[in-house]
C-alpha positions, 0 to 999 in steps of 0.5 A: 512474514512479518509487517515491516517497522517504519515505514514512511507513507512516501515509501509505502506508495513507492513499493506497490506501484510495483503491483500496479498502483499509481499516484492518482492525487495528493491533498495533504498528507494523505496520497491516494493511490490507483490500480486499474488491475482487474477493477479498478480500486483506490486506496488512501495512505497518509503520508507520514514518517513512521507509519503505525503497524495497524495502519499499514497491516489493514491498507495491505488488508486491503491490497491484498484483497483485491489483487486475490493474494495472501497478504504474505505473498503481498509482503515478499512482493513489495519488500523482499 
């Protein structure tokens, strides 16, 4: 599946809640999310209007690695 374009940081945080991530804090323009599935995992995303494709790809790769699923499966869970 192709990476979506024009995804904001807030939209991504909301989508990641579908796989168990919860907002733990926001400092300035960065949102920190925590997932306690398997073991505790933190990911920080910028709360920008539109995330750059490389930034989005890196965040999704990190989350997919933690959840031990493929990036395509993660994309289907988040945006399908």
